[in-house]
C-alpha positions in Angstrom: -32.4 3.8 -13.9 -29.7 2.7 -11.6 -27.4 5.5 -10.5 -23.7 4.8 -10.5 -21.6 6.4 -7.8 -18.3 7.8 -8.8 -15.7 8.5 -6.1 -12.2 10.0 -6.1 -9.6 10.5 -3.5 -5.9 10.6 -2.9 -3.5 10.5 0.0 0.2 11.4 0.2 1.6 8.9 2.7 4.7 6.7 2.7 3.9 3.2 1.4 5.9 0.0 1.5 5.4 -3.3 -0.4 3.2 -1.6 -2.9 3.2 -4.7 -5.2 1.6 -6.7 -2.4 -0.8 -3.9 -1.7 -1.8 -3.8 -5.3 -2.7 -7.5 -5.3 -4.9 -7.1 -2.2 -6.7 -3.9 -3.5 -7.3 -5.4 -6.9 -8.7 -8.6 -5.6 -11.2 -6.8 -3.4 -12.3 -4.5 -6.2 -12.8 -7.3 -8.6 -14.7 -9.3 -5.9 -17.1 -6.3 -5.5 -17.5 -5.7 -9.3 -15.9 -2.2 -9.1 -14.2 -0.6 -12.0 -11.8 2.3 -12.2 -8.2 3.3 -11.6 -5.9 3.3 -8.6 -2.3 4.6 -8.8 0.1 3.4 -6.1 3.6 4.7 -5.4 5.9 4.9 -2.5 4.5 8.5 -2.0 0.9 7.5 -1.7 -2.4 6.5 -3.5 -4.7 8.1 -6.0 -8.2 6.6 -6.5 -11.0 7.0 -9.1 -13.7 4.3 -8.9 -17.3 3.7 -10.0 -19.9 1.2 -9.0 -23.3 0.9 -7.2 -23.5 2.3 -3.7 -23.3 -0.9 -1.7 -20.1 -2.1 -3.5 -18.3 1.2 -3.1 -19.3 1.6 0.6 -17.9 -1.9 1.2 -14.6 -1.0 -0.7 -14.2 2.2 1.3 -14.6 0.3 4.5 -11.9 -2.2 3.3 -9.6 0.5 2.1 -9.8 2.7 5.2 -8.9 -0.2 7.4 -5.4 0.3 6.3 -3.9 2.8 8.9 -2.3 4.9 6.1 -5.7 5.5 4.4 -7.9 5.8 7.5 -8.6 9.5 7.1 -9.1 9.7 3.3 -11.9 11.9 2.1 -13.9 10.8 -0.9 -15.6 13.1 -3.4 -18.8 11.8 -5.0 -20.8 12.3 -8.2 -23.5 10.4 -10.0 -23.8 9.0 -13.5 -26.1 6.7 -15.4 -23.2 4.5 -16.6 -19.9 3.2 -15.4 -17.3 5.5 -16.9 -14.5 2.9 -16.8 -14.1 -0.2 -18.9 -12.2 -2.3 -16.3 -10.4 -2.2 -13.0 -6.7 -1.2 -13.1 -4.2 -0.6 -10.4 -0.9 0.8 -11.6 2.5 1.0 -9.8 4.0 4.4 -10.4 7.0 6.5 -9.4 4.7 9.4 -8.6 0.9 9.4 -8.1 0.9 12.7 -10.0 3.9 13.2 -12.4 5.7 16.4 -11.7 9.2 15.2 -12.5 11.0 16.9 -9.6 13.1 14.6 -7.3 13.0 15.0 -3.5 9.6 16.5 -3.2 7.9 15.3 0.0 4.3 16.1 0.7 3.2 16.3 4.3 0.5 13.8 5.5 -1.7 16.8 6.4 -2.2 19.3 3.5 -0.5 22.7 4.2 -1.8 26.1 3.2 -5.2 24.7 2.1 -8.0 27.1 1.4 -11.5 25.6 1.8 -14.0 26.1 -1.1 -16.3 28.4 0.9 -13.3 30.6 1.8 -12.4 30.9 -1.9 -16.0 31.9 -2.6 -15.9 34.5 0.2 -12.7 35.9 -1.3 -14.5 36.4 -4.6 -17.6 37.8 -2.9 -15.6 40.3 -1.0 -13.6 41.4 -4.0 -10.3 40.4 -2.4 -7.3 40.9 -4.6 -5.6 37.6 -5.5 -4.3 35.5 -8.4 -6.4 32.4 -9.2 -4.0 30.0 -10.9 -5.2 27.1 -13.0 -2.5 24.3 -12.8 -4.3 22.0 -15.3 -3.5 21.4 -18.9 -4.7 23.9 -21.6 -7.4 21.5 -22.9 -8.9 21.3 -19.5 -8.9 25.1 -19.1 -10.6 25.4 -22.5 -14.0 24.1 -21.4 -14.2 25.7 -18.0 -12.4 27.5 -15.1 -12.8 30.0 -12.3 -13.5 33.6 -13.0 -10.4 35.5 -14.0 -8.3 32.4 -13.7 -4.7 32.6 -15.0 -3.5 29.7 -17.2 0.3 28.9 -17.3 -0.3 27.4 -20.1 0.6 23.7 -19.8 0.6 20.7 -22.1 1.4 18.4 -19.1 2.2 18.9 -15.4 5.9 18.2 -15.9 6.1 21.8 -17.4 4.6 23.3 -14.2 7.9 23.6 -12.2 9.8 25.6 -14.8 6.8 27.8 -15.6 6.5 28.7 -11.9 10.2 29.4 -11.6 9.9 31.9 -14.3 7.4 34.1 -12.3 8.8 37.4 -11.1 9.4 38.3 -7.4 6.4 40.7 -7.6 4.1 37.9 -8.9 5.4 35.5 -6.1 4.5 38.1 -3.5 0.9 38.4 -4.5 -1.7 36.1 -2.9 -2.0 33.1 -5.1 -4.7 30.4 -5.0 -3.9 27.5 -7.2 -6.3 24.8 -8.1 -6.8 21.6 -10.2 -9.5 19.0 -10.7 -9.4 17.2 -7.3 -6.4 18.8 -5.5 -3.7 16.2 -6.0 -1.6 18.2 -8.5 -1.6 21.3 -6.3 -0.8 19.3 -3.2 2.2 17.8 -4.9 3.3 21.2 -6.1 3.0 23.0 -2.7 6.3 21.9 -1.0 8.2 22.6 -4.2 6.7 26.1 -4.5 7.5 27.0 -0.8 11.1 26.1 -1.5 11.0 28.4 -4.6 10.1 31.4 -2.4 6.3 31.5 -2.8 5.3 32.7 0.7 1.7 33.7 0.0 0.3 30.8 -1.9 -2.6 28.5 -1.1 -4.1 25.4 -2.6 -7.9 24.9 -3.1 -8.8 22.0 -0.8 -10.5 19.3 -2.8 -10.0 21.1 -6.1 -12.8 22.1 -8.5 -14.9 19.0 -7.7 -15.1 19.9 -4.0 -15.8 23.5 -4.8 -18.7 22.6 -7.1 -20.0 20.2 -4.6 -20.1 22.9 -1.8 -20.6 26.2 -3.7 -22.1 25.3 -7.1 -21.5 27.5 -10.1 -20.7 30.7 -8.1 -17.6 32.2 -9.7 -17.0 29.1 -11.8 -17.6 29.3 -15.6 -18.2 26.4 -17.9 -17.5 22.7 -17.3 -14.9 20.6 -15.5 -12.9 18.0 -17.4 -12.5 14.6 -15.8 -10.2 11.7 -16.7 -12.8 9.0 -17.4 -15.5 8.3 -20.0 -17.8 11.0 -18.6 -15.3 13.5 -20.1 -16.8 16.6 -18.4 -19.2 17.6 -15.6 -21.3 20.7 -15.1 -21.6 22.7 -11.9 -24.1 20.1 -10.6 -21.5 17.4 -11.1 -23.6 15.9 -13.9 -22.3 14.6 -17.3 -22.5 17.3 -19.9 -22.3 15.4 -23.2 -18.9 16.8 -24.1 -16.9 14.3 -26.2 -13.3 13.9 -27.4 -12.2 14.8 -30.9 -10.9 11.7 -32.7 -8.2 13.7 -34.3 -6.6 15.8 -31.5 -8.2 14.1 -28.5 -9.3 17.5 -27.1 -12.8 18.0 -25.6 -15.6 19.2 -27.8 -18.5 20.7 -26.0 -22.1 20.2 -27.1 -22.2 23.7 -28.5 -19.0 23.1 -30.4 -20.4 19.8 -31.7 -23.2 21.6 -33.5 -20.7 23.9 -35.2 -18.5 21.2 -36.8 -20.8 18.3 -37.8 -19.4 16.3 -34.9 -22.1 13.6 -35.1 -20.9 12.5 -38.5 -17.2 13.3 -38.4 -16.3 13.1 -34.7 -13.7 15.8 -35.4 -13.4 19.3 -33.8 -13.6 22.4 -36.0 -9.8 22.8 -36.1 -9.2 19.2 -37.2 -11.9 19.5 -39.9 -10.5 22.8 -41.1 -6.9 21.7 -41.2 -7.6 18.5 -43.1 -5.1 16.8 -40.8 -4.3 13.4 -42.2 -4.0 11.8 -38.8 -7.5 13.1 -37.9 -9.0 11.9 -41.1 -7.4 8.5 -40.7 -9.3 8.0 -37.4 -12.7 8.4 -39.0 
C-alpha cells in the first residue's frame, strides 16, 4: 500500500502581492497532484499538504526557493490515504485568527522551548504550568500531563482569558502549546506586552513533541484539522471520527459506547435527542 506523506509548516514573515503568490503556489500544487490547504496573509503562510513523497519533495524545493520561505521547517507523518479532498489556497487577514490588531510576530520564534527540554522539565519534576491553548474539543481526546485548559471554543477567546489571569499566575513559569506551534507563536508577542515575563512556547507544538519524544508525558490522541481527525503518539491515524450532530471527535472507545457505527452520533447527542443531530442521520 502506498504511503501518503502529510506535511505541515508555517512562517510569520511579511508578504506582499499575496494574490499573485496564491496563483503561483496553487498552479504548482495542482501540477504535482498535491492536495491540502495553504493560508496566506500579509503576516505569513500556514501550510498543510498531502501527496506521495516525490511530489511533496518537489513542492518543498519550489516553495523554499522564495527567500521568505527558505528556512521553513516541515513536520511529517504518514497515512494510507490523502486526508484532503482538494487543493485550496485562501487569502486571510491572519494565518491564525486571534483577533488582536497590531500583533507582529518576529521572523525567528522567541522564547521557544524544544520538545526534549520540555520532556526534561517533566522528568526532573520542575514546577511549571503547562497551558493548552487549543479548543476544548481538541483537549478532550488528549493533552500533556497536568495540562491546564482555558477553556476555549475558539482562539479569539484566548486574549481575554489570558488577561484575566492573576499576577501570581503570570509570574509562574508557563509553557504553552498547540498542535503545530502557530497559535502559540502568534500569541507570544501579545502575552509579553500583557506582562507575562516567564512564558515559553513549545517549539513545533504537539506534533513535533510526539515526533521527537513519543508518548512520554503525553496522554491520549492529538486532534488534526483534516480527514485523519486524530493521531496517536506514533503519529498514526487512530480511527477517531466526528459526531454528525455536534462535530466533536468521538474516539474508538467512545464509538463502542454509543452505537456510533449505525447512528454516527456521540453519546451526548444520542441522549439529548437533539433535533439537529437526528436530522443529520
